[in-house]
C-alpha positions in Angstrom: -30.5 116.7 -6.5 -33.5 116.4 -8.9 -32.7 116.7 -12.6 -35.9 118.1 -14.4 -37.5 115.4 -16.6 -37.1 118.0 -19.1 -33.5 118.9 -19.2 -32.9 115.0 -19.2 -30.2 114.0 -22.7 -31.1 111.5 -24.8 -29.1 108.2 -23.9 -26.1 106.9 -26.0 -28.0 103.7 -27.1 -31.8 103.5 -29.0 -34.1 101.3 -27.3 -35.6 99.0 -30.0 -38.7 98.1 -29.2 -38.6 95.0 -32.2 -35.2 93.8 -30.6 -35.2 90.1 -30.8 -32.2 89.2 -28.0 -33.5 89.7 -24.3 -30.8 89.4 -22.5 -32.0 89.3 -18.9 -31.9 85.3 -18.9 -28.5 86.2 -18.1 -28.4 87.5 -14.5 -27.9 86.6 -11.3 -29.5 89.5 -8.8 -32.0 91.7 -10.3 -32.2 95.9 -9.7 -35.4 96.6 -7.4 -36.6 100.3 -6.9 -38.1 101.3 -3.4 -40.2 104.4 -4.5 -40.3 104.8 -1.0 -36.3 106.5 -1.3 -36.6 107.1 -5.0 -36.9 110.8 -5.6 -36.9 110.4 -9.1 -33.5 111.6 -9.7 -33.5 109.8 -12.9 -29.8 108.8 -12.3 -30.8 105.1 -12.6 -32.4 105.9 -15.6 -29.0 108.1 -17.1 -26.4 104.8 -16.5 -28.1 102.0 -17.3 -26.0 100.7 -20.2 -28.9 98.0 -21.3 -31.4 100.7 -21.4 -33.8 98.7 -19.1 -34.8 101.5 -17.1 -38.0 102.7 -18.1 -39.1 105.9 -17.3 -43.2 107.5 -18.9 -42.2 110.8 -17.4 -41.3 112.7 -14.6 -44.1 112.3 -12.6 -43.8 108.3 -12.6 -41.4 106.5 -10.9 -38.8 104.4 -13.1 -39.0 100.6 -14.0 -36.5 98.0 -14.3 -37.7 96.4 -17.5 -36.7 92.4 -16.7 -36.5 91.1 -20.0 -33.2 92.9 -20.9 -31.7 94.2 -17.6 -28.6 92.0 -16.9 -28.3 92.9 -13.2 -24.8 94.5 -13.5 -26.0 96.7 -10.4 -25.5 100.1 -12.2 -28.6 101.6 -11.7 -28.3 100.7 -7.7 -24.3 101.6 -7.5 -25.4 105.2 -9.0 -28.3 106.1 -6.4 -28.1 108.6 -4.1 -30.5 107.7 -2.2 -29.9 104.0 -1.7 -33.1 103.4 -3.3 -32.4 100.1 -5.6 -31.3 97.0 -3.9 -29.8 94.0 -5.8 -31.9 90.9 -4.9 -31.0 87.9 -5.7 -32.9 85.4 -8.7 -35.1 82.8 -7.8 
């Protein structure tokens, strides 16, 4: 099931581009999106507790902002198509 882009409700956390606290360095694993499997349902965006999934518009694939992603894996767990793999940081 794909949710229309205009029907997505805002996340409860506001993304502040001026935020100085970058938490990506805490990560052990990072989410990697496979665009071949992704159906653009944006569930990853909705569930990300750090607002690290970026969605530009309904035609683009979601992207991960690794400066703020802590690698919790919620996006991968919630993805209905298993389009997100958690890969070990090197």
